[in-house]
N, C-alpha and C positions, 0 to 999 in steps of 0.2 A: 329515426334521425339521419339525415344524407349527410355524412362528415366524410372524407376521402381519408386515404391513407396518408397523404401529401398534409395533409392538415392537420392529422394525428402525430406526425413528425414535428409540424412546426409549433403546436401546442405542447409537445415533449420538449421541444429546445426551448420555448418559452420557461417550463417549469426547470430547465438545468441551467440556462442562462440568467435569469433572473431579469431580464429585459427585453422589451419589445424589438429595441434595435440590436442588440446580441442576437437574440433569434432571428432576426430576419439576415443576418451575417452570417451564421451556422447553416440558412440552409439557402443562401446564395440567392436570396429575394431584395427587394427592395423594402424600406422598412414601410410606406404607406400601402403596399401588396399585403405585407404580415400584417398589418393592423387592420385589413379588411377581412381576411380571412380570419384572424382572432375573435372578430365582431360575428361574422357567418357562423363560426363554431357556437358561441355565446346564444347566438339569435335559437340555433337548433337546439342548445340545450334547453332554454328556458328559464334559467337561472344564472346569477352571476357566477363566474369561475374564477375571476381574480380581480385583484383591485390595486389602483398604482397609490404608492408610498412614495413621495418624491419620485425621482426617474425608475425605480424598484420595482417590482411586481409581487405582488404576496397573493397565492394563490389560496381561494376559499376551499371549504371543507369537499365541496362537488369538483372544485378544480384538483384537487390534490387525488379524490377518487378516477379523474378521468385521467391524469396524469398517469397515474398505476395501471387502468385498465389499457391505456395506450402503450405505456412500456412492455407490459405483457403481451399485447399482442404483436407488436414490432419484434420481440423478440422469438414468438412463435413462428414468425413470416420468416424470419434469415434463419431461423434452425430448419424451415424446410427449405430453404435456399440451396443452404448449406448439404442437406440430406440429398437434394437432387443432385448437386454437383457430383456427390460420392458416388451417386448410382451411375452417373456418369464416366466416372473414372476421372473426375477435375478436382486438382487439389488447390483449391480457390475458397474464398470466404472470408470472415470476420472473425476477429478473438478481441475480447476485452479483457484486461487483466487488472488487476487493484493491487498495488505493491505497498508495504509499509516503507518509509525511505531510508532505513538500513538493507533492505534488501537490493537498493540499486546497485551494491556494490558487486555483486554477482548475477542478477538475472539478465541482466544485457548481454553478458556472455552465453548465457543459455539460450536467449532470444534470437542472439547471432546463428547458431547452427541450425536453429530452427528454420529461420528466414533463408538459410542459404539452402534447404533442403525444400522448401515449400512459398518461393518469391512471390505468389500470388497472391497470398493470403496477408488480408490487412489487419495490421496488429495495433491494437490502440493500449498504451499504457498508462496507466494512471499511478503517480506517486505521492503519496499523501502520509500524513500522521496516523496512528493506529486506530483514533476515533474517526478519520475521515474514511478509513478503510471498510472499518466496522458499519458505518453509516448507508457507507454502497452496499455492505452483504446485506443490511437488513432489508434494505430497497431494490436487491435482486439486480443492480443494475450491470453487474462485470460477470463473464463466463467462472474465471474465476479468483481468487483472493490469493494472495502471499504474504505471511505475517507469523511471529514468535508466539503471540497470545491471542489465538482463537476466543472469541468471546463465549462464556460459559452458558448465556441464556439463549443461543441460538441453536436450533437443531441443524448441524453441518456433516457434510462426508467429509473426513479430515483424513490426509494423509502426511505422516511426518517423511520429509525426503532430504533433512541436511542439519548436519548439527548446528549450532548456532551460542558457541563458548564466548562470555562474557569476560574481559580481562582487565585488571586493574591498571590506568598509565597514569605517570608520572611527566614531567619536564626531564628529558635526556640529562640534563646537567643538576638532575635534584640528586641530594645528597643519599637519599634512598636506595636511588638507581645503581648504587655500586654494592648494596647489601646481598649476600648470597641467598637469605632467607629474611621473611618478615610474617610478622603476624597482624591481625586487625590492631592489636594494642597498640603498634606501633605508630600507626596513622592516627593517634587521639588528638594529636595537635595539629594536624592537616586539614584546611580547607577544600571541600568538592565541589566540583561543577559535574552538575548532574542533567540527565536529560528532562524534557517536562514532565510532569505526572499526568497519567495515563498511556504513556509509550511503553511498549513491551520491554525495552530495555530498564526504564525505570521500575513497573512493578517486578522486574526479577530480581534487580539492586536490592529494592526497599526489603524484598522478603527476605533476601539471605542476610542483610545486615538484622533486620530483626531475630531472625532466628539464632544470629550469631550474638545476639543481646549489645550491638555497635551503633552509636548513633553520630552519624557523618556529621560534620558541622560545613551547614550547606552556604556556599557563598552563590553561587549562580545557578538558574536555571534555564537552558535553552533547548531550543526547538531543532538543530542542526546537529548532526556528527561533525561535518567539519569545523562549525564553530567553536566545540566543546574541544576538537584537538588545537585549532589554534590557542584557544583560552589557555589551554596546559601546556602547550608549547611556551608561551608567554609568561609562565610561572605563576598562572592564577590558582592553580589548584591541582586537586588529583580530579581522577573521573572514572568513570565504571563504560564500557563501552563494546560493542561487539568485536571480536577477532575478525571479523570479515570487513570492518572500518580501516585497519592497518594493514589489510590484503594478507593477513595471517603472520606479517612479520614481528618479531619481537621490539623492533626498533625503526620507526619512520618520522620523516619531517619533525624532529626535535621532540618527540614523544616516545617513552618506553614503557615497556610492561613491566609492574614490578611481580617480583616471587615472592606474593603473600599466600598465607596459607587460606585454604579454603576456594583460591580462584586455579583457573578460570570459573567460573559458575557454569553449570552445564544448563544447557538449552537446545531449542529445534525449533527448526522452521519447519511451517505446515502449508501446506497447497488447501484450499477449501473449496466448497461451495454449497449453499443451501439444500438440506434436504430435500427429495421430492421433486428438484427442478432438474430434467435429465439434459447431461451435457451433450452440445452438439457434436458432432463429428470434428470439426475444426479444434474445439475444445478438449476433446478426449485424445486427439492424439497429441498435441500439446503437454495433456499431463502426462502422458507415455513418455515422450521426450524429457520431460524435466524430471522425472525419477528415474530415465535410466542414465542421464548426465548429472548427475545429483552427486555420484561418487566419486567422479573425476573433480570436481570443486572441491567435495569435501577434501582430497587428498592433497590438492594444489594449497588448500587455507592451511592443511596440518603441516605442510613441508614448508612454508612460507614462501612459496614461489607463487602464488595468484597476481 
């Protein structure tokens, strides 16, 4: 088959964007040009690679296999380009990092120092819920992933680099906010606003409550830390969130950490990638930077000065 690298990039954009028009925009070509090249790819393959369902594209089994092959080939090419740059002594290349939403409270600070040191590196940061990050891990779409609960069913190269304590928060004017010490029994009549099922924070909170024999009265499930903080500040209930979402402070924007026995729930941040996949030179440098700077971020959170 005579399929070019540019056509492979276009097909991969189609798989990731879900429509011909979006793939054309991503590749900076017109839609007629994209449609023509996609037809050429299908003709070369001799099998249908995708079907149209409304305005969305659905890949066939052959199309999924081609997308996976294209991704591996293009990743290998990018790795070679970065290795070539390293041999030439050039600090340039591309870095792709997927992070769960709670990590957005500290990852930009770590990226800032890295970008200042390596201004010519193109960084693509994907902020998703845990399910989204796990899916990208399965598809090997990123160099590295940062999360608090790595999936147990994937073989990963895993480095713990930062504590992730989970605290129990209430409205700052809640009667319990004045108590010097509390137990979960003191919260039996309270309503809770928790992260969505499947998030690392929710998984850790549920496991902690189960171990303590406590069943929280659930009022809301929300997929945003900021929305949860606003709901708690508005008096809708209590919640469990990472201390990073409060920038390490005991009180912030109308919410306050409660001194409940068993809290903070200890947790950790992990930087992971699939075993068997060699890191690019840029990814290796960033991973080393992450591990080196983590102690500073941890100290800021512990001191409440983040």
